[in-house]
N, C-alpha and C positions, 0 to 999 in steps of 0.2 A: 243340238245345243244345247254348250257350254254355258250356268250359272254363273251370274255372278255378285256373292252375298252384297251386299252394301252397308257397312252396320250405320243407321239414321235412326231416331226417332221416330215415330209416330210408326205411319205401314214401313213394311217389308217391303222392299221393292230391289228387282234382281235383272239387271240386264244378261241379255241374251241374245247371239251369233244363230244366227242362219245357216245354212250350209252355199248360201251366198255372202258370207262376210256381212253382210245387212246385219244394224247390228239396233237394238229393238226393247225397250224400257218397262215392264210389269212386276207388279201390283201381285202383289199373291193372296189369297183373298184365303184357303182356304188348302191345307190337307188329308185326302183320307185313305182309308183301304178298300183296295176291293177286290173277290178275289183270286187276294195272294201277290195283289200289283200297289203300288204305289202313287199315285194321282195328286196331280198339283192345278188347282182352281187360280185363274193374274185374270184381270182386268186387264188391258193396252193402257200407258203409264200417258194420262193427257195431258200436250202442252199446247200453247198460242194464248192468247190471250188472255188475261182473269179477269170477274164483274171485278166492281169495287167494295164488290164482301167480305173476297176472295176465295169465290170458295164460281168454278166453273160449270158450264151446266153441260151434260152430255146427254145427248141423246142415246138411251140405249136401249131406243129397236137400230140403229145406224150399226150396221154389221160391224163398220170399220171398232167400233164399241165392243163389241159385245165379249161373251165371257170363251175364256183359253184356258184349255185343259191341257196340259201335257202331263207325260209319265217320267218319271226316273227311272232308268237302267245303265247297268252296268260294263261300261266300254272298257274295255283295256285293266280294268279295277278299276277303274275311274266314275262317276258317278258322274250323270249327261243328263237332258230333260229329253226326248223323242214323241215328235205328231206320238198321236195314237195309230194305230195299226187300218181300222176298218169308219164304218162310216153308222157299223151298229156297237163298235164300240163304246165310239164317243157317247151314240144319244141312251146304251147303259152306262155312265161313271157318271151325265151329261144330269141324267135322270135319281142318280145317288147327290153330285153336287144338291141339288136344288132340292133337294127334304132334305138334308140337312141345311143350306142355310133358312131354310122357310121356317125350318120345325124351331133356331135358334132367333129368328127372328117375333115369333110366337110368342116367346118362352120369356120376352121381353114388356 
């Protein structure tokens, strides 16, 4: 996947293109280093009708809107985002992100 970082105010959004040339917009939540590898956590950008207050309600239990974790890899000298290699790697990195995200919440 090749990221296209957009220069916008507010949350950081990127557009990624998968191997089938489908484009997806993702909201970047956080980046962490784990076992010498860089991982990035995203939520899918939600499109559709907004409520009157400008806030879109999202059911985070819906798999379609779950946390997406990608890792930065170097391909021919170019940094790209890639899916994780195994369920075990995904689970370990997911737990790391949860610790970071919830520790930030507890400090506020």
